[in-house]
C-alpha positions as CSV (number, residue, x, y, z in Angstrom):
1,M,-9.3,-11.5,-13.6
2,S,-7.0,-9.5,-11.3
3,T,-6.6,-5.7,-11.1
4,T,-3.6,-3.6,-10.2
5,T,-4.0,-0.3,-8.5
6,T,-1.3,2.2,-7.6
7,Y,-1.5,4.1,-4.4
8,S,0.7,7.0,-3.2
9,V,2.0,6.6,0.4
10,S,4.1,9.2,2.2
11,G,6.4,8.8,5.2
12,M,8.3,5.6,4.3
13,T,12.1,5.8,4.5
14,C,13.5,2.2,4.4
15,G,12.9,-1.5,3.9
16,H,11.3,-1.8,7.3
17,C,8.7,0.7,6.3
18,T,7.9,-1.1,3.1
19,A,7.7,-4.4,5.0
20,A,5.2,-2.9,7.4
21,V,3.0,-1.5,4.7
22,T,3.2,-4.7,2.6
23,E,2.2,-6.8,5.6
24,E,-0.9,-4.6,6.5
25,I,-2.1,-4.3,2.9
26,S,-1.6,-8.1,2.3
27,K,-4.1,-8.8,5.1
28,L,-6.9,-7.3,3.0
29,V,-9.2,-9.9,1.4
30,G,-8.3,-10.5,-2.3
31,V,-4.8,-9.0,-2.3
32,Q,-2.5,-11.1,-4.3
33,E,0.7,-9.0,-4.5
34,V,2.1,-5.8,-3.0
35,R,5.0,-4.1,-4.7
36,I,6.5,-0.8,-3.5
37,D,8.7,1.7,-5.4
38,L,10.3,3.3,-2.3
39,V,11.1,7.1,-2.5
40,A,12.8,7.6,0.9
41,G,11.3,10.6,2.7
42,G,9.0,11.3,-0.3
43,T,5.9,9.8,-1.8
44,S,6.3,6.1,-2.7
45,A,4.2,4.2,-5.3
46,V,2.5,1.1,-3.8
47,H,1.3,-1.3,-6.5
48,V,-1.4,-3.6,-5.3
49,T,-2.7,-6.5,-7.3
50,S,-6.0,-8.0,-6.1
51,E,-8.8,-10.2,-7.3
52,A,-11.1,-7.2,-7.6
53,A,-10.9,-3.4,-6.9
54,L,-10.3,-2.7,-3.2
55,D,-12.2,-0.2,-1.1
56,E,-9.9,2.8,-0.8
57,S,-10.9,3.4,2.8
58,A,-9.8,-0.2,3.7
59,V,-6.4,0.5,2.0
60,R,-6.2,3.8,3.8
61,E,-6.8,2.0,7.2
62,A,-4.2,-0.6,6.4
63,V,-1.6,2.0,5.5
64,D,-2.5,4.0,8.7
65,E,-2.2,0.8,10.8
66,A,1.4,0.4,9.4
67,G,2.1,4.0,10.6
68,Y,2.0,5.8,7.2
69,E,-0.3,8.0,5.2
70,L,-2.1,7.3,2.0
71,A,-1.8,10.4,-0.1
72,A,-4.9,12.0,-1.5
73,S,-6.0,10.5,-4.8
């Protein structure tokens, strides 16, 4: 059974930004889909569907690697 978790990410402004975040999060084990509702210059919703709940610190590191910041939950 898969699970979908929504994370808040700040700093994204365009399609290139969403592609970078999608690429990094997709590298995490168990991730099946990443969908982003972009709010340019604001806080965007990143919906991650995975086989099981992901470790938030791993998601934070992936978002950081893409050059953006996971907002406090």
